[in-house]
N, C-alpha and C positions, 0 to 999 in steps of 0.2 A: 502494498499499499505507501502512495507518494506521501511524503512529509505537509505538512502545510504550508513552510517556506516555498517547497518545490511547486504545489498548485498553485501558492501565489506569483513566481516566479512566472510561470508559464501565461496561467490568465494574463499577467501586467504584458507579457512577449506579443501574445497575440492581440491583444487593445494596441498595441504602440506600435504596430510593423513601419508607421510611416515617419516615427521620432529619430531624431539625432541617433545613429548606433552608437554613438562616443559614450561609452559605460550605459547605454541602454536609458537616453534621457526621457523623463515621465511626460507626458502632455495630458491635459486633462478632459480628453474626450467622451470617457465613460466615468463619471464624479459617482453617482449612484452606486456601480457594480466597485468601486474602488476603497469607496468608504466602508461598505459591508465587508469587503475585504480585511479593511485593518482592525476594523471591531472584531472580526474571525478573531486576526491574529492576537488582539491586545485589549482582550474586553474592558469596556467600562472605562478607555484610556484614548485617548488622543495627543500621541507624541509628535511636536512638531519638530519640523528639519530646520536644521541651521540654513542660514541666510546671509553668513557673510565669513570672510578669511581674514588674516590680524599677520602681518608678513613682521617677521622679529629674528631679525640674526645680528651677530658680533657685525664691529668695524672689523677693514682687514686692512691689512697692510701687505705687499707682496713684493719682495725683489731679492736679489743677490747680498746676502750678508747683514741683510736688516737686523738680523735678532741682537748685532752691537747697541742700537737703540732704546734697548729696553729700559736699562737704566735712567735714561734722560725721560721716558714715557710716565716711570715711576717716580720721578725727582717732579716731574709738571702734575704730576696726580697730587704731588704734597705729600706720599705716602710715607705713614710716621713709622712702621715697621712691616716688613715683608713677609711672607711665609713662600719659599721657595720649594716645590715638587718634582722630583725627578726621579729615575730607578739606577739602580744599581751599574746596568748596561749602560744607559747616556751618562751616569755621571763620571764617566771617564772620556766621553767624547767630547769633540770640538763645541756642538752646539751649545750643551753645559758650560763649557770651559771659556765660552764666550760672553755667554749672559751674565756668569758671575764676574768677569771683567766689566763690563757693562755695569753692573751694580756694584761693584768696588771702585769705581772711577766716579762715583756721586759722591760727593759729601754727604754724611749727615743720612744719610740712608741703610741703616740695619736690616738685617735682615737674617733669617734661618731658614736652615736646608734640611730637607727629611729628603732621603732616598730610601725608595721602595723598593720591594724582591721584586725583581724581574718576572713578568707572566699577568696575566688578566686578574681583575679586582677581584675580590671574596668579600663576605660581610667582615670577613676576620680583618683585612685589611683595610676596609673604610672604617672599621671600629676605629684602629693604631691611629688611622693619620685623623680621624676625629678627635680622638682622645689627645692628640699630640698637638693639634690646631687650639684646641680649647683651651690649652694649658697656657699659651702665649695671648699677649694683647695685640692679635694681628689687625692692621688695616686693609692689607692690600697681599692680592696672594698672584702667584708665578708660577706656573706649571709650563716646564721644560721635556718634551716626552712625547711618548704615542699615544693614541687615544686612554690606555687605560691611564697615565699619571693623570692628561687632563680629566678623566671623570673623577677620580678620587679626590682632585682641586676641587672639583666643583661642589663635591659630595662634604668636603671638610669646610668649606666656607659656607655651605646650607647649617650645617649643625653647630657652626659654630656661633652662628648670628639665633639659633633656634637650642641654647644649650640644657635645655632642660629633654628636647624631644629625643624619642627611640629612633631606630635607622629604620623604620617599619610604618613607623605616620604619614611620611613621604612618599614612600615606595608606593607605586603603581597599583591601582586597586585590580583585580581583588587576594592579590595577594599581599598588599601592605593597605593601610588606611588612606592613600592618595590623598591626604588633606593640601588645600589649596596653598601657596607661598604668598602671606602678605607682607612680610617687612623685609626690607632692602635689604639685599644681601653686599657684602665687602668685591669691592671689583676686583677682576681677575683679569691676568694678562693670561694668552695659551700661546705655545712657540712649539707648532706640532713636530716631529721629527720623523712624521711617517705619512705618505698619500696613500689615507685611509677611511679613518674614522669621520672625518669632518668633524672633530669635536670642538675644534676653535669658535665654528659658526652658532653651534646650537645649542639648546637648554636642554640635551641629555647626560645623561648619565648611567651606565650601563654598570650591574656587578652580576658574580655568579652567587649565590644561595647554595651553598654547600651541604647545608643539612636538607634541602630539599632537591638536589641535584639539576636544577634550573637557573638560566640567569632570566634575569627583569631589569628595573631600573627604576629612575626617576625622571620625568619629563615636563617640564615647566620653565618657558620662558624665561624666568628670572633668576636662571644657573647660567645663561648662555655669558660668556665673555664680553668684556668690555671692549676687546682689543685681539683679533687674531693675528701675530706676526709670523708670515708665512716667508719660510726663509729660504730659497733654492739650493741654499749648499747643505740645507739642514738633512736630507736623504741620502749623502752621499755613501753614508756606511751602511746603509741598511741592506743585508743580506739579499739577495734573489726571491728567496721564500718568502719572506715579509715584502718587500717590492710585488707579489704576485697575492698574497693572502690579504694584502692591506687593498690590493686595488682592485681584487674583486668585490670587495667591500662597497668603492666606489662605483662600481658595474652596477650592482643589485638596487643601491640606494637608489641610483638614476632611475632602472626600470620600475621600481615598485611605487616610489612616489608618481612616476607618469601615470602607471596605471590603478593609482590607489581609487576609490569610489571619490568622486565628485566631491565638493565641500558641503555644496545644497544636497546632497543623500546621507550625510551624517546625520545621527541623533544619539540625544536629545538637542536641542538648541539649549544653549546655556542660561539663566537665568539672571547672571550678571557676568559681564565683559572678563571678568577675575577667571572665571570656572571655564573660560573658553579652554581647549586644549590646545597644549603646543602642537599636536598630529591632527589637522584639519582635513585632509582629504586634498585631490590635486585640486588646481585651482590654476590660473591664466600665469601669474608672477613665477610660482615653482615650477610649471611647465617648462619656463624659458630655461631656468638653469640645467634642471633633471636633464632636457635633451640635450644639451651643450655638451653637459659632463659625459652623456652615455658616446656622445660620436668620440668626445676627445680620450675617451676610456678604450672604446672599443680601436682606434687606431693607434696610441701609444702605448698600453698594458700590453703587449705584445714585445715592441720592441725594447720595453725596460725588461719585460723576461729573457729574451735574449742575450741584453749586453746593459748592467745597471749602470755601468758609466755612459749610456746616452742621455748627455746633459740635455738636451732639448725635450729629450720623454721624460724623465723624471721632474723637469720645469713644468710641463704637461701636467702630468699626474697630478703634482702637486694643488694647480691650480684646479682641475676636476675635482679633487676631494674637496676643496672648499665649496664648489659650486653646488656639488652635490649636496655638501649640507646645510645650504641654503636651500637646494629643495626641499629634500625629505623633512629639513627641520621645520618646515611647515606645512608640507604634505602628509608626511609620513612615512614608513613603509608598511609590509601584509608581512604576507605568509611564508617567504625565504624566511625572512628575519625572526618572524614565530616561531618557526620548525626549529631553525637553526640552535635555539637556546638548551632544548633540551638535549639536542646532538651534541653540542660539546660537553651542555652541563654534565650530564651521564658519562662520559667517557672514564672520567677518572675512578668511577665506581664500575666500569664496565670492560670497554672494548681495551683503556688504557693506550690506546693510540697516542705514535709521537711523533709528529710530523717532518718529514727529513729538512733540512736547513735551519730549524730553531734551536737556539744553545740552550732552550729551557730545559732542564732535566727532568722536572717533570712530563706525567702524559699532559698531551696539547693536541685539541684539534683547533686550529687558528681560526679566528672569527669568519677570515673571509671562504676558508675551506667549510666551515658548517654552513655558511649562508648559501655558496652556489651547488652543494651535490643536490639540491631540492631543485633548482632552478628549472631544468629541462620541463618537469613535470608540473611547478606551479604555471609558469607562464603557458603550458599547453591546456590549463584546466581554467583559467584568467582568460583566455583569447575571446570566446564567445559574448564577453561582457563588454567588451570595447573594441570592436575588429578595427575599426580604422585604428586607435590607438597602438595596439600590437600589431598591425600593417606598418606601421611608423617604426616600432621598435624593429623589426625583422628587416624593414632596410637598412636601418644602422648598421647590424649585425652582418649586412649583406654587403657593406659600404657601398650603397648605391641610393635611388629613393622612391619615395612612394609611387612615382606616376612610370616608374621602370616595367618595361613589358613582364619581367622575370617575378614582381611584386605583384601585378596589376591582373595577371590571368589566375593568383590563388583564390580559390573558391573563401569563402568567410569558414565555411565547413571544415577548411582541410586547414585553415592558417595556424591553428596551437598544433598539429604536427608539423608544419614548417620550424615554427620557432622550437620545436624541442629539439630537432635535429640540428638546428645552426646552433642554438646554444651549446649542446652536447659537442657541436665538432671545436667550437671556438674554446670552450674550457679544456679537451684534450689538447689543443696547441700550448695549453698554460702548463700541462701536465698535473692538471687537479685529478686524483682520485675520482675514478668510475662509480659512484653511488655511493652509498651508505655500506656496501659490504666491503667495499673497499678499507673503511674504516674499522671495520672489526664487528658491526651489526649483523643481525641476521635476523628472518623473519621474525622469529619469537622475540624481538624487541621492539617490531611495530607496535604495537599497544600501549609500553611504558614511554616510548616516544610521544603518541598522540597525545595520553596523559597529561605528558611534560609541557605539550602546547597549548594546552585549552584553556590557563589561566593567563595568557598571554594575549590578554584582550585589549591592552592597549595600541597593538598593532593588530590584530585578526581581525578589529570592528572594522577597519578601513578594507578589510581584502575584497573583492569585487567577486558577487558569484558564490559565496561561500552561506549565504544564508543565516539561519540560527546556530552562532558559531557553537552553541552549548548543546544544541539539542541535538537530535538523531542525526539531522543531514549533516552538520558543521562536521559530526564526528566523522562519520561516512566516508566526506571528503578528503580528510584529513588523512584516513586510515589509506586510502587511495592513493593520495601523492606520496604518502611514505613509501608504499609499496612498491610506486613506479619508479621510488627514486634509489630502491635499493643496487642497483644497478642498470647501466645504459650503455 
C-alpha cells in the first residue's frame, strides 16, 4: 500500500504538469483538493510555508600571503586578548608561523594558543576547548587550520558567551535542544588551511558525537566568522589525499545546495526572524555561488589530484570552497551530508577504515569521502524532483552546456541514471573508494546506517522527493539509497 506522502506527491504531480519543472513548483489550479490533502496529511493544522530567505556570510579577503595581515586586523578591532586555535599538525607549518609572527608584530596584543589534536572534532575535544576558553577573558578569536579547527573555535566562542550552557543546548534538534542564539558572540577570524569545508564563511559547526556514533552540529548565522582570510599559500603543504577529500566536500556542497528544495517550500514559516534557520533551501543568490563552485571544482579538482603543486588549481579550489560555503551556508545541504554522518561516525566502532594518505593514526573515513560514496545513488533519486537543475548539474560534470545535444536528448526519465554513471566515473578518476563495501561496510550494516541518518533533520528536511523523512517512505528511500551505495 502506498504511503500518504507518496499519494500526495502523485496527486500533486498529476495536477501540476504545466508547472515549472524546477523542483516541481506548485500552482493553485486545484485549491480544494490540495486543501483536503493538507488536512489529510496534518489533521487540524495549517502549516505556512516560508516566504523569505536571508543571505548571511562572512567578509572574505582572498590573496597570496594575506595571513600576515591578521595581526593588523585584530589590532584594528581593538582586541584585548585573543584566543588562537590550531591543531598539532598546522602548528608546525607556515600558515601558523605566519599568523603568530603577525600577532607578535603588534604592540599590546596578548594572545593564548590552543593546539588541538589532529582529526575531526568530538564532544570531548569540544568540551576541552570550551573549558579552556572559559578560563580566559578573551575578547576575540582566531582559528588557523582546516574546518575542524574553525568549527571548534566557533563552538568555544559560543559557549564562552553562554558560560552556563550545556553542549546539547545549541546542538540541532532533535539530537539537541536547538536553542536560538540571542547574545552577540565575540569576533572570530578564520584562516582556512584546506580547500573544503567553507567554514570560514558559514554559521555551522560540526562534531562527532562518539557516544551515539554519528555526527551532528550547530547551525546558526551568529556563529559565522566576521572575516575569512583565504590565503592561497596556505594549502601548499596539504597532502594529495587531503586535497581530494576536501575538494569532494566542495563538490557536493555545491550540488546539494543547488538541488535542495526551494526556500518557498520549506516549512514551517518562522514566527520570528531570529528563528529562521541558517539552512533555508535553494534560492537565487545561493544558486549563483553554488553553480560557480561546481563548475570550478569539476575543472580544477582533478588537476590538484594529479599535481598538488599546481598553483592555479589550488588557488581556484580555495576560492571554490568559499563560494560553495556562501551557497550552502544559505541554501543548506541534504542527503549526501545527512547520510555521511553515520558513515564516518560508525567507522570507529565498525569497519575501522583508515583512509590512505592521512597521517592520523586513528580509523578515519574523511568527511569528503563519506559524503561522496552515496552521491551517485542520491542524485539518481533526486533527479525527478527538478529535472532542469539536475540537467544543469549533468552538463557541468560533462564539461558542456544544457543546450548541447548530448544533454538535450536525454529524457527526464533517464536523467537520474546518467547522473549516477557520470558522478561515479568522476569519483573513479579521483580514486574514491567504490562504495560502502570498499570502506568495510556490508549489507548487514544498512539498517544501522539508516538509523544514524534519520536524526539529521537539519539537512534531511531540505532533501527533495524524500517525503516524510521520519515516516515509512523516508526510511524506505534512505534504505534503497544506502543499498545502491554499497558498490558501483
